[in-house]
C-alpha positions in Angstrom: -10.5 -3.3 2.1 -11.8 0.2 2.3 -12.3 2.4 -0.9 -9.9 5.4 -1.1 -11.3 8.8 -0.1 -9.2 11.9 -1.1 -8.9 15.0 -2.8 -5.8 16.0 -4.6 -5.3 19.2 -6.7 -2.5 20.5 -8.7 -2.1 23.9 -10.5 -0.1 24.5 -13.4 0.6 27.9 -14.8 2.4 29.1 -18.0 2.7 27.6 -21.4 4.0 24.2 -20.7 1.2 23.2 -18.1 3.3 20.5 -16.5 3.7 18.2 -19.5 5.5 15.0 -18.2 4.9 16.1 -14.5 1.2 16.1 -15.0 1.3 12.8 -16.8 3.3 11.3 -14.0 1.2 12.7 -11.1 -2.1 11.3 -12.9 -0.7 8.0 -13.7 0.3 7.7 -10.1 -3.0 8.7 -8.8 -4.7 6.4 -11.1 -2.5 3.5 -10.0 -3.0 4.4 -6.4 -6.8 3.8 -6.7 -6.1 0.3 -8.5 -6.9 0.8 -12.2 -5.3 -1.5 -14.8 -2.5 -0.1 -17.1 -4.6 -0.1 -19.9 -7.4 2.2 -18.2 -4.5 4.4 -16.8 -3.0 4.8 -20.4 -6.5 5.7 -21.7 -7.0 8.4 -19.1 -3.8 9.9 -19.4 -4.2 10.3 -23.0 -7.6 11.8 -22.5 -6.2 14.2 -20.0 -3.5 15.2 -22.3 -5.8 15.8 -25.3 -7.8 18.5 -22.8 -4.8 20.1 -21.2 -2.6 19.9 -24.3 -4.8 22.3 -26.7 -4.6 24.9 -24.0 -1.0 24.8 -23.4 -0.1 27.8 -25.6 -2.7 29.9 -24.2 -1.0 30.9 -20.9 -4.0 30.1 -18.9 -3.7 28.6 -15.3 -4.8 25.0 -15.4 -6.0 23.1 -12.4 -6.3 19.3 -12.3 -8.3 17.8 -9.6 -8.7 14.2 -8.5 -11.4 13.3 -6.1 -12.1 9.7 -4.7 -15.2 9.0 -2.8 -18.3 6.8 -2.8 -16.5 4.3 -4.8 -15.5 6.2 -7.9 -12.8 8.7 -8.9 -13.5 11.9 -10.7 -11.2 14.0 -12.6 -11.8 17.6 -13.4 -9.9 20.1 -15.4 -10.4 23.8 -15.0 -8.7 26.8 -17.1 -8.8 30.0 -15.3 -11.4 28.7 -12.7 -13.7 27.4 -15.7 -14.4 23.9 -15.8 -13.6 22.4 -19.2 -13.6 18.6 -18.6 -15.0 16.0 -16.3 -15.0 12.2 -16.1 -15.6 9.7 -13.5 -15.0 5.9 -13.2 -15.8 3.3 -10.6 -13.0 2.2 -8.5 -12.0 -1.6 -8.8 
């Protein structure tokens, strides 16, 4: 089975930064690439830890998911400034 290859990005503006919507989208992307439930929970918590503290600032948030070359990378930007990046091998 070939490994997935995609780029998916979402922009969130305002004080809420998507909350449950961001969590749901992230979990679905992580499930799509085949990660276990425990890995998904861990990554969603890490993503919330990054995005949550910026929620009151009103900054625009971009969360980008990129799968290629056997791994999936997640990048978070506040107002086009990268603040967090992680990558994991695909199963």
